[in-house]
Each structure stands twice: as C-alpha cells, then as structure tokens.
N, C-alpha and C positions, 0 to 999 in steps of 0.2 A: 321766226327771228326771234319771238318772245321768248318763248319758251330757252332754247340757245343760251341768252345772254342770261337769262336768273338761274340757271344749272351753268355758266362761267362763275360768275359772284358767287354762289354758293359755293360751288370748287376753294378756288380762291379766298375766302370768309373760313377753310375749314381749312387752307394750305397755310395763314397767314395761326390763325390760329397753335394750329400741330404743331409748326414751326420748334419755336420758345422750345415745346416741349418734349419736344429730340432733342434741339443742343444740351437742355440740361442733362440729358440722360446718358452723353457722350462725354460727358467732366465726371476725371472719376471719384469716388465718394472714398474716401478709411474710414476705418471703422474707430478709426487708434483719433485718441488725441491726440498726438503727438507732432511731432514739426521738425523739417531739414533742422539739424545743428543741436540739436536740444539734448543734455544731457541727461541722459535715464538711466535703473533698475528695470528689465526683464526679466520676467521668470514662463518659462517658460514649459511647453503640454510636459515633453519626458523629463523636469526637475533642474533643471540650469541655468540659472541665474549670469546672465551679460552686463553689466555696467561698460553704459559707452554710452559715445554719440552721434545718432540717429544722420546716416551719411544720405540714407536714398529709403525712400517712404512705393510701392509697387502697389496694386490689388490684392499681389499675391506674396510678395517680400520685405520688410520691414531691415534696413540693412544697416548693423551700426560698426561702432569701429572704437575698438582698449587698447593703447596701447600701440600702435600701428596694424592691429589682427586686427582685422574685416569677420565680420562675423551674418551671415544670413540667417534668419526668425522668417521661417512661412505666418503670413499674418495671422490665419488658423491657429498655430502650434499658442500665441501669447498668451497668457496666462494673465499675467497682470503685472501688471507700469509703474514704476512708483519713482520720482522726481524727488529732489532735494526742498524745506518747504522755503518759504523766501523771510531773508534774513528780514528784514523792515520788520514786521512786527514783533518780532523778537528782542530785539532793540530798545522799542517803543513797555512792551511786556517788564526787561529788565529794571526800563528810567524808572517806569513806572510806581514798579518795588522800594527799586533803590530813596528814592524821594520824599518814600514818610518818613525811614530811620535816616537819609541824612542834615532833614527838617530839627527830627527827634533829637538830630547828635550836638546840632546849634544850637536849640532851646537849651539842653539842657549844657551847655558846656558855659550859655551866656547866665543860670538860674541854676547853678544845683551843686556844690564846690563835689567837686571827687567822681564829676560822670563821662568819659570821655576826655579827662585832662584838669590842671590845675584849675584854678574857678580864679577869672578874671573878671567885674565887668565893664570895662572898658574894652572890649576888642578893638581890637582899627577892622573892617570893611575886609582886607585881601588875608585876613589871618579866619574869619569865618567862612569865606566864602568859598579860597579854593582845595580843605577839606570837604564839603558839601560835594562840588563838582569831581571831586575825584572819587564821596561815593558810590554820586551819580552815574561818572564816564565811569566805572568798576561795572554797577548797573547794566547799567549798555555792553557795554563792552561782555559781560556774561548768559545774559540772554541773546546776544545776539550770537556766539557763539554755539549754544541749547541748540538753537531752531539751526540751525546748518547741520547739525549732526541727523535734524528728522529727517524722515522719509514722505511722503503723503502719495498716496494714491489714487490713480489716478486714472486708472481702470481696471477690471478684476470682470473677467470673465466666471459667468457659473461653471459649477462641474459639467459636463459634461457623463454624466458615470463611469463607467467603465470603461477604460480601455489598457492598448495594451501600442506601448510605442519601441520600436526597436530604433539606433542608430549604432554608428559600427566604433570597438576599439581601439585605437591607434596608439602604442606606447612602444617606448624603448626592449618594454618587460616582452609585446609582444603584439598580438593582432585576435579581438576578437566583435563581439559581438555585445554591446547591451541590451538584455527584455525585459519592460519598465510593465509590470500590470498593476492596472490601477483602481480597483473600485470602490 
C-alpha cells in the first residue's frame, strides 16, 4: 500500500509539472512581429510587395487588406516586413535642429543690424517670440513629415538560397504562368 501511494504522488507531481508545458505548446506562436490591425508593407518570396492592413494571422498565412482587396500570403513566403516610422521622434529632431536657428535669429535681430530684419533694440516680446515659434514649429512639421515617409524593417528573412516560384498570371491580355528563379 505504501508503494501505491508513493507512485500515485509521483504521477500527480509529474502531471502538475507537465501540464503548463503542454498548455504553452498549444498556444499559437507567430514568427512574424506584427499584430492584427497594423499597417505593414510585405514583400513575398515571389517578389510581390503588398501594402495593407493585417486582417488575420494564422500559423500558415497572413491576410492583408489594401483598397478593399484581401490578399493572403503564406507565412513561409514572407521575406520582409516594413512599417512606417513613428512621427514623434521626427518632430523632436526637427525641433532640436530648428531651435538653434531660431535662437540665432532672435539674438541677431536684437544685436546685429541687417541680420534678419531692421535693427530695433527695443523689440516687444511678441515681436521676438512669434518668428522664433514659427521657425521651431516649421522645423517640427518638416521633421515629422520626413519621418512619416520613412519605412522601418521589422522582419527580414535570410535568403533560402536557390528557389523556384510559380504563380498564375491572369489579366485582360490573357492567362499564363509566371515562373521565377532565384539563386
């Protein structure tokens, strides 16, 4: 009877330690660092580039929607994923670059004749601050615009070596087969 209890206790302990590992193995794990709803630009193995919003993500496929058209790409065929860079750091960089220019302009207006305008030693506060704020604001706007145009690569698959891809071609001109060799 003593043996039976020790075997039962050992089996219970083993079941409790194995159960969390089994539960973790059942949850899907995606290799791609994207989430549903995220806007991405995906380049597939056959050279296509799809720019759209992630609609669904499974272990096998990634579905994007662009202009009302859904496109499914096999996860194994994804070669690169790029996203638009954050605008906030671009605005901060633009302001940081424009602030010294605005300060030079402010000091120059008050001390050097002809630098940025007529010499007036007694400028009012608003006359000095408004051009400075405009320069700093323009710097932030330009920095934000430049940064919004940049794409950041968040996933890049290493080359698999030689590959052959085949896909159907359907257009108004006719139908055919597209074959691509890569090495």
